DORO-614213 format. One record per residue (C-alpha): x, z, y; residue number from 0; residue in one letter. Coordinates in Angstrom, 1 decimal. Layout:
       xx       zz       yy     i   aa
        X        Z        Y   NUM    A
...
! end
This chain:
       xx       zz       yy     i   aa
    -31.9     28.1    -24.5     0    M
    -30.1     25.2    -25.9     1    Q
    -31.8     23.3    -28.8     2    D
    -30.0     23.6    -32.1     3    V
    -30.3     20.4    -34.3     4    P
    -31.9     21.1    -37.7     5    H
    -29.7     20.8    -40.8     6    A
    -30.3     17.6    -42.7     7    P
    -32.3     17.7    -45.9     8    H
    -29.7     16.7    -48.6     9    P
    -32.1     14.5    -50.6    10    A
    -34.4     13.1    -48.0    11    R
    -31.6     12.2    -45.4    12    D
    -29.4     10.5    -48.0    13    A
    -32.0      7.8    -48.9    14    R
    -30.6      4.3    -48.4    15    P
    -33.1      3.1    -45.8    16    T
    -32.9     -0.4    -44.3    17    R
    -31.7      1.2    -41.0    18    R
    -28.9      3.1    -42.7    19    R
    -27.8      0.0    -44.6    20    I
    -27.6     -2.0    -41.3    21    L
    -25.7      0.8    -39.6    22    Q
    -23.2      0.9    -42.5    23    A
    -22.7     -2.8    -42.3    24    L
    -22.1     -2.7    -38.5    25    A
    -19.5      0.1    -39.0    26    I
    -17.7     -1.8    -41.7    27    A
    -17.7     -5.0    -39.6    28    A
    -16.3     -3.3    -36.4    29    A
    -12.6     -3.5    -37.4    30    P
    -13.0     -7.2    -38.1    31    L
    -14.5     -7.8    -34.7    32    A
    -11.7     -5.9    -33.0    33    T
     -9.0     -8.4    -34.2    34    G
     -6.3     -8.8    -31.6    35    A
     -8.4     -7.3    -28.8    36    R
     -8.1     -3.6    -29.7    37    G
     -6.0     -1.0    -31.3    38    L
     -6.6      0.1    -34.9    39    A
     -9.5      2.5    -35.2    40    G
    -10.8      1.7    -31.7    41    Q
    -13.9     -0.2    -31.0    42    A
    -13.4     -3.4    -28.8    43    P
    -14.7     -3.5    -25.3    44    V
    -18.4     -4.2    -25.1    45    G
    -19.4     -3.0    -28.6    46    T
    -19.8      0.7    -29.2    47    V
    -20.2      2.5    -25.8    48    P
    -17.4      4.9    -25.1    49    L
    -17.9      8.5    -24.3    50    G
    -16.1     10.5    -21.6    51    P
    -12.3     11.2    -21.8    52    L
    -11.2     13.9    -24.1    53    N
    -11.1     17.1    -22.0    54    P
     -7.8     18.0    -23.6    55    A
     -6.0     15.3    -21.5    56    V
     -7.5     16.5    -18.2    57    L
     -6.3     19.4    -16.0    58    P
     -8.5     22.4    -15.8    59    A
    -11.5     22.0    -13.5    60    G
    -11.7     18.2    -13.9    61    I
    -14.5     16.6    -15.9    62    R
    -15.1     13.1    -17.1    63    S
    -18.5     11.6    -17.3    64    R
    -20.3      8.2    -17.4    65    L
    -22.9      7.1    -14.9    66    L
    -25.5      4.4    -15.7    67    E
    -26.5      1.5    -13.5    68    N
    -24.0      1.8    -10.6    69    I
    -24.5     -1.6     -9.0    70    N
    -25.4     -3.0    -12.4    71    G
    -22.5     -1.4    -14.5    72    I
    -21.8      1.8    -16.3    73    R
    -19.2      3.6    -14.3    74    M
    -16.7      6.2    -15.6    75    H
    -15.7      8.9    -13.1    76    I
    -13.5     12.0    -13.0    77    L
    -14.7     14.8    -10.7    78    E
    -13.7     18.2     -9.5    79    A
    -15.4     20.8     -7.3    80    G
    -18.8     19.7     -8.8    81    F
    -19.9     23.3     -9.6    82    E
    -20.9     24.2     -6.1    83    T
    -23.7     22.1     -4.5    84    P
    -23.6     21.1     -0.8    85    G
    -19.9     20.4     -0.5    86    R
    -18.5     17.5      1.5    87    Q
    -17.4     14.7     -0.8    88    A
    -14.2     12.7     -1.2    89    L
    -14.0      9.4     -2.9    90    L
    -10.6      8.4     -4.5    91    L
     -9.9      4.8     -5.4    92    L
     -7.0      3.9     -7.8    93    H
     -4.8      0.8     -7.9    94    G
     -3.2     -1.4    -10.6    95    F
     -2.3     -0.6    -13.4    96    P
     -3.9      2.7    -12.8    97    E
     -7.1      4.5    -13.6    98    L
     -9.2      7.4    -12.1    99    A
     -6.7      9.5    -14.1   100    Y
     -4.1      8.6    -11.5   101    S
     -5.7     11.2     -9.2   102    W
     -5.6     14.1    -11.6   103    R
     -2.8     15.9     -9.8   104    K
     -4.5     16.0     -6.4   105    V
     -8.1     16.5     -7.4   106    M
     -7.6     20.2     -8.1   107    G
     -6.0     21.1     -4.7   108    P
     -8.7     19.1     -2.9   109    L
    -11.5     20.8     -4.8   110    A
     -9.9     24.2     -4.2   111    A
    -10.1     23.5     -0.5   112    A
    -13.9     23.1     -0.7   113    G
    -14.5     19.4     -1.5   114    F
    -16.5     17.7     -4.2   115    H
    -13.9     15.1     -5.4   116    V
    -14.7     12.1     -7.5   117    F
    -12.6      9.2     -8.7   118    A
    -14.1      6.2    -10.6   119    P
    -12.4      3.8    -13.0   120    D
    -13.0      0.9    -10.6   121    V
    -14.9     -2.1    -11.9   122    R
    -12.8     -3.9    -14.5   123    G
    -10.8     -0.8    -15.5   124    Y
    -10.8      1.8    -18.2   125    G
    -14.3      3.0    -19.2   126    R
    -16.2      1.3    -16.4   127    S
    -18.0     -2.0    -16.7   128    G
    -16.2     -5.3    -16.4   129    G
    -13.1     -4.2    -18.4   130    A
    -13.9     -6.6    -21.2   131    G
    -13.7     -9.8    -19.1   132    V
    -12.0    -13.0    -20.1   133    Q
     -9.8    -15.1    -17.7   134    Y
    -12.5    -17.8    -17.5   135    T
    -15.3    -15.4    -16.7   136    D
    -17.1    -15.3    -13.3   137    D
    -15.0    -13.8    -10.5   138    L
    -17.8    -13.0     -8.2   139    R
    -18.4     -9.5     -9.4   140    P
    -14.8     -8.7     -8.5   141    F
    -15.1     -9.8     -4.9   142    G
    -14.5     -7.4     -2.1   143    T
    -18.1     -7.3     -0.9   144    V
    -19.4     -6.5     -4.4   145    N
    -16.8     -3.8     -4.9   146    R
    -17.9     -2.2     -1.6   147    I
    -21.4     -2.2     -3.0   148    R
    -20.0     -0.5     -6.1   149    D
    -18.7      2.4     -4.0   150    M
    -21.9      2.6     -1.9   151    L
    -23.9      2.8     -5.1   152    A
    -21.6      5.5     -6.6   153    L
    -21.8      7.7     -3.5   154    V
    -25.6      7.3     -3.4   155    S
    -26.0      8.0     -7.1   156    A
    -24.1     11.3     -6.7   157    L
    -26.6     12.4     -4.0   158    G
    -24.6     11.8     -0.9   159    Y
    -25.4      9.8      2.3   160    R
    -21.8      9.9      3.3   161    S
    -18.3     11.1      2.2   162    V
    -15.8     12.9      4.4   163    A
    -13.2     10.4      3.4   164    A
    -12.4      7.5      1.1   165    V
     -8.8      7.5     -0.1   166    I
     -7.3      4.6     -1.8   167    G
     -3.9      3.8     -3.4   168    H
     -2.3      0.4     -4.1   169    D
     -5.2     -2.1     -4.9   170    Q
     -7.6      0.7     -3.9   171    G
     -6.0      1.0     -0.5   172    S
     -7.4     -2.2      1.0   173    P
    -10.7     -1.5     -0.7   174    L
    -10.8      1.9      1.0   175    A
    -10.1      0.2      4.3   176    G
    -12.9     -2.3      3.7   177    W
    -15.3      0.4      2.9   178    C
    -14.5      2.2      6.1   179    A
    -14.6     -1.0      8.2   180    C
    -17.9     -2.2      6.7   181    A
    -19.8      1.1      6.6   182    R
    -18.3      3.7      8.9   183    P
    -21.5      5.7      8.7   184    D
    -20.9      6.3      5.0   185    V
    -17.1      6.4      4.8   186    F
    -16.4      8.8      7.7   187    R
    -12.6      8.6      7.5   188    S
    -10.0      6.8      5.4   189    V
     -6.6      7.3      4.0   190    V
     -4.7      4.3      2.7   191    M
     -1.7      4.6      0.4   192    M
      1.2      2.3     -0.5   193    S
     -0.5     -0.9      0.6   194    A
     -1.5     -1.3      4.2   195    P
     -4.9     -2.7      4.9   196    F
     -4.5     -6.3      6.1   197    G
     -7.4     -6.4      8.6   198    G
    -10.5     -8.5      8.9   199    T
    -10.6    -12.3      9.0   200    P
    -10.0    -14.2     12.3   201    V
    -12.5    -17.0     13.2   202    L
    -11.4    -20.0     15.3   203    P
    -12.2    -19.0     18.9   204    F
    -13.3    -21.2     21.9   205    N
    -12.7    -24.4     20.0   206    T
    -15.8    -26.1     21.5   207    A
    -14.4    -25.9     25.0   208    N
    -10.8    -26.9     24.2   209    A
     -9.6    -30.2     25.7   210    S
     -7.4    -30.9     22.7   211    T
     -7.8    -30.2     19.0   212    S
     -6.0    -27.1     17.9   213    P
     -2.7    -27.5     16.1   214    A
     -3.1    -27.4     12.4   215    P
     -2.2    -24.1     10.8   216    A
      0.9    -23.9      8.7   217    G
      0.6    -23.8      4.9   218    N
      0.6    -20.1      3.9   219    P
      1.4    -21.1      0.3   220    N
      4.6    -23.0      1.2   221    A
      6.6    -19.8      0.6   222    I
      5.8    -19.9     -3.1   223    Y
      7.4    -23.3     -3.4   224    D
     10.4    -22.1     -1.4   225    E
     10.8    -19.1     -3.8   226    L
     10.9    -21.6     -6.7   227    A
     13.7    -23.5     -5.1   228    R
     15.9    -20.4     -4.7   229    L
     19.0    -19.8     -7.0   230    T
     17.9    -18.3     -9.3   231    P
     14.3    -19.5     -9.0   232    P
     11.8    -16.8     -8.2   233    R
      8.0    -16.2     -8.0   234    K
      5.8    -13.6     -6.3   235    H
      4.2    -11.1     -8.7   236    Y
      0.7    -11.5     -7.2   237    Q
      0.8    -15.3     -7.9   238    R
      1.9    -14.4    -11.5   239    Y
     -1.0    -11.9    -11.8   240    Y
     -3.4    -14.8    -11.0   241    Q
     -2.2    -16.8    -14.1   242    T
     -3.9    -16.9    -17.5   243    A
     -0.7    -15.8    -19.2   244    A
     -0.3    -12.5    -17.4   245    A
     -2.8    -10.4    -19.3   246    N
     -1.5    -11.4    -22.7   247    E
      2.2    -10.9    -21.7   248    N
      1.6     -7.3    -20.6   249    M
     -1.1     -6.3    -23.1   250    W
      0.9     -7.5    -26.1   251    H
      4.4     -7.0    -24.7   252    A
      7.2     -7.6    -27.2   253    A
      8.5     -4.0    -26.5   254    Q
      5.0     -2.6    -27.0   255    G
      2.4     -1.7    -24.4   256    L
      3.5      2.0    -24.1   257    H
      7.1      1.0    -23.5   258    A
      6.1     -1.7    -21.0   259    F
      4.1      0.7    -19.0   260    L
      7.0      3.3    -19.1   261    R
      9.5      0.7    -17.7   262    A
      7.0     -0.6    -15.1   263    Y
      6.1      2.9    -13.8   264    Y
      9.8      3.9    -13.8   265    H
     11.0      0.8    -12.0   266    M
      8.5      1.3     -9.1   267    K
      9.1      5.0     -8.8   268    S
     11.5      7.1     -6.8   269    G
     13.4      7.7    -10.1   270    D
     14.8      4.1    -10.0   271    W
     17.7      4.6     -7.7   272    T
     17.8      0.9     -6.8   273    Q
     14.7      1.4     -4.7   274    N
     16.0      1.5     -1.2   275    Q
     13.3     -0.2      0.8   276    P
     13.5     -1.3      4.5   277    H
     11.5     -3.5      6.8   278    P
     11.9     -7.3      6.2   279    L
     12.6     -9.6      9.1   280    A
     10.0    -12.2      8.2   281    A
      7.7    -13.6      5.6   282    R
     10.2    -16.0      4.2   283    S
     11.6    -16.8      0.8   284    A
     15.1    -15.6      1.8   285    S
     13.7    -12.2      3.0   286    E
     11.3    -11.9      0.0   287    W
     14.3    -12.5     -2.3   288    A
     15.5     -9.0     -1.2   289    R
     12.6     -7.4     -3.0   290    L
     13.1     -6.0     -6.5   291    P
     12.2     -8.2     -9.5   292    R
      8.9     -6.3    -10.1   293    Y
      7.7     -7.9     -6.8   294    Y
      9.6    -11.2     -6.6   295    V
     10.1    -12.1    -10.2   296    M
     12.4    -14.5    -12.0   297    D
     10.5    -17.8    -12.3   298    L
     10.9    -18.0    -16.1   299    D
      9.9    -14.4    -17.0   300    K
      6.7    -12.5    -17.5   301    G
      6.4     -9.0    -16.2   302    M
      7.0     -7.5    -19.6   303    A
     10.4     -9.2    -19.9   304    E
     11.2     -8.5    -16.2   305    Q
     11.0     -4.7    -16.5   306    V
     12.3     -4.4    -20.0   307    A
     16.0     -4.0    -19.0   308    P
     15.1     -1.0    -16.8   309    E
     13.5      1.0    -19.6   310    M
     14.7      4.6    -19.0   311    P
     16.6      6.5    -21.6   312    S
     15.0      9.0    -23.9   313    A
     16.6     11.8    -21.9   314    A
     15.2     10.4    -18.7   315    A
     11.8     10.1    -20.1   316    I
     11.9     13.7    -21.4   317    A
     13.0     14.8    -17.9   318    A
     10.2     13.0    -16.1   319    C
      7.9     15.7    -14.8   320    K
      5.5     13.6    -12.8   321    W
      4.6     11.4    -15.8   322    L
      5.3     13.0    -19.2   323    P
      4.9     10.8    -22.2   324    D
      1.6     12.5    -23.2   325    A
      0.2     11.6    -19.8   326    E
      1.5      8.0    -20.0   327    L
     -0.3      7.8    -23.4   328    R
     -3.6      8.1    -21.6   329    V
     -2.8      4.9    -19.8   330    Y
     -1.4      3.0    -22.8   331    S
     -4.4      4.0    -25.0   332    E
     -6.9      2.9    -22.3   333    E
     -5.1     -0.4    -21.5   334    Y
     -4.5     -0.9    -25.2   335    G
     -8.2     -1.0    -25.7   336    R
     -9.2     -3.1    -22.6   337    T
     -6.2     -5.2    -21.7   338    G
     -5.4     -5.9    -18.0   339    F
     -7.7     -8.8    -17.1   340    Q
    -10.3     -6.7    -15.4   341    G
     -7.7     -5.3    -13.0   342    G
     -5.9     -8.6    -12.7   343    L
     -9.1    -10.2    -11.5   344    N
     -8.7     -8.2     -8.3   345    G
     -5.7    -10.4     -7.4   346    Y
     -7.5    -13.7     -7.9   347    R
    -10.0    -13.8     -5.1   348    G
    -13.7    -14.5     -5.5   349    S
    -16.1    -17.3     -4.5   350    P
    -17.9    -14.7     -2.5   351    G
    -14.9    -13.5     -0.4   352    D
    -15.9    -15.9      2.4   353    G
    -18.7    -13.4      3.2   354    D
    -16.0    -11.2      4.6   355    L
    -16.2    -13.3      7.7   356    Q
    -19.2    -11.3      8.6   357    L
    -16.7     -8.6      9.7   358    F
    -14.5    -11.0     11.6   359    A
    -12.8     -9.1     14.5   360    G
    -13.9     -5.7     13.4   361    R
    -11.5     -2.8     13.3   362    T
    -11.5      0.5     11.4   363    I
    -13.1      2.8     13.9   364    D
    -13.1      6.1     11.9   365    V
    -10.1      8.5     11.7   366    P
     -7.4      6.9      9.5   367    S
     -4.0      7.6      8.1   368    M
     -1.4      5.9      5.8   369    F
      0.7      7.6      3.1   370    I
      3.6      6.0      1.2   371    G
      6.7      6.9     -0.7   372    G
     10.0      6.6      1.1   373    K
     11.2      4.7     -2.0   374    S
      8.2      2.4     -2.1   375    D
      8.8     -1.3     -1.3   376    W
      5.1     -1.7     -1.2   377    G
      5.1     -0.4      2.3   378    V
      7.3     -3.3      3.5   379    Y
      6.7     -6.2      1.2   380    Q
      4.3     -7.8      3.7   381    N
      6.5     -7.8      6.9   382    P
      4.8     -6.1      9.8   383    G
      1.7     -5.0      7.9   384    A
      2.2     -1.3      8.5   385    L
      2.7     -1.9     12.3   386    E
     -0.4     -4.0     12.4   387    R
     -2.4     -1.3     10.7   388    L
     -1.1      1.3     13.1   389    E
     -1.7     -0.8     16.3   390    K
     -4.2     -3.5     15.7   391    N
     -6.5     -2.8     12.7   392    H
     -7.4      0.8     13.5   393    T
     -8.7      2.6     16.6   394    T
     -8.4      6.3     15.6   395    K
     -5.1      6.2     13.7   396    Y
     -3.8      9.7     12.8   397    Q
     -0.3      8.7     11.7   398    G
      2.0      7.5      8.9   399    T
      3.4      9.8      6.3   400    R
      6.3      8.6      4.2   401    L
      7.1     11.1      1.4   402    V
     10.5     12.0      0.2   403    D
     11.2     11.8     -3.5   404    G
      8.4      9.3     -4.1   405    A
      8.2      5.6     -4.9   406    G
      5.0      3.6     -5.4   407    H
      3.1      6.2     -7.4   408    W
      3.2      8.7     -4.5   409    V
      0.1     10.8     -5.4   410    Q
      1.5     11.3     -8.9   411    Q
      5.2     11.7     -8.0   412    E
      4.7     14.1     -5.2   413    Q
      1.2     15.5     -5.7   414    A
      1.8     18.8     -3.8   415    E
      3.1     17.1     -0.7   416    V
      0.4     14.4     -0.8   417    V
     -2.3     17.1     -1.2   418    S
     -1.0     18.9      1.8   419    R
     -1.0     15.7      4.0   420    H
     -4.5     14.9      2.9   421    L
     -5.8     18.4      3.7   422    L
     -4.1     18.4      7.1   423    D
     -5.8     15.1      7.9   424    F
     -9.2     16.3      6.6   425    L
     -9.1     19.5      8.6   426    R
     -8.4     17.8     12.0   427    R
    -11.3     17.9     14.4   428    P
    -12.9     14.5     14.8   429    V
! end
């Protein structure tokens, strides 16, 4: 039987105790502490702990909860299929600027097929720890090795020794690949979406026995200087995301955060008819200049200004079935509270990333697959990356699926098709 709290005694519980006075002062001071770092009426990151997401914003069968001490942070997850113990598990990893909420449309079908499905707000995002960081804060917690530890800790905390698959999209795709590469015993298969896994580091080989010194490697950063010399001058979005200005530009966009996200999501989707991706011939400034402005930006613009001209009309927004305005509001309210810096830190590297050389030469040796949208330039922005994933970085590759009617947000734009591809993959005999 559930305990019922007693009704307060009107006289006794109204006494102005020292504790109540301090609580009242803290509540009164909270809006002042928020300042420019939060929306009106919302507590800033790192003050009052947030609860789970409002169930009203979630599809039936999906719950939100917060787990304590997952590799040292509080982690927010969405999960489906949790009612029945003993199910195989699936771990879903989102990208940028996304959240666990980005998986809402595929979680139900996967759970209905018999899986326990869970998706975290990855470190630095949403209601998980690390979302309140500043640009100058330590980047080590955001390194790849530590984020693999996050996922191992989450799987273990939920009572699993392994998951049937780790599935990642965008920034979550290489993380999923790294999880499967580093711990194939835990992450027993992997699906990568929209961003091909780039493989493990390569160490200099047989240099001690070489008669001459190896030729110096070319400067991989020269392309960024070449982009800046184009007419008009350009810059790569990942370099922009590494700057101190990026967070403020998007968080407090002149058009408003909600409108910024609407234009950004629209421009990278299959709804933006200019998205006609194709393989690029080389990693060169002239080839990269073919990419849309959300990937290779104008040198003098932030992302907020870059996407603003492509804001869809009110009619187009009303007709958008894969991201209605009420669903976009979940993103804009969460990012309005946290800003983007926690997610942007994933583009900046970490002092600990040199530890990835521990896995030099390793391949992904569990069953693997890649899913992308046919209108997604993310599949091609790194020339040859998909082919290298198919042929060099994996040993049990199960195929590439490019989905009609989808751009970058493939699991949101075409959830039914993606769910079917995932279940076909998961049902194949190992």
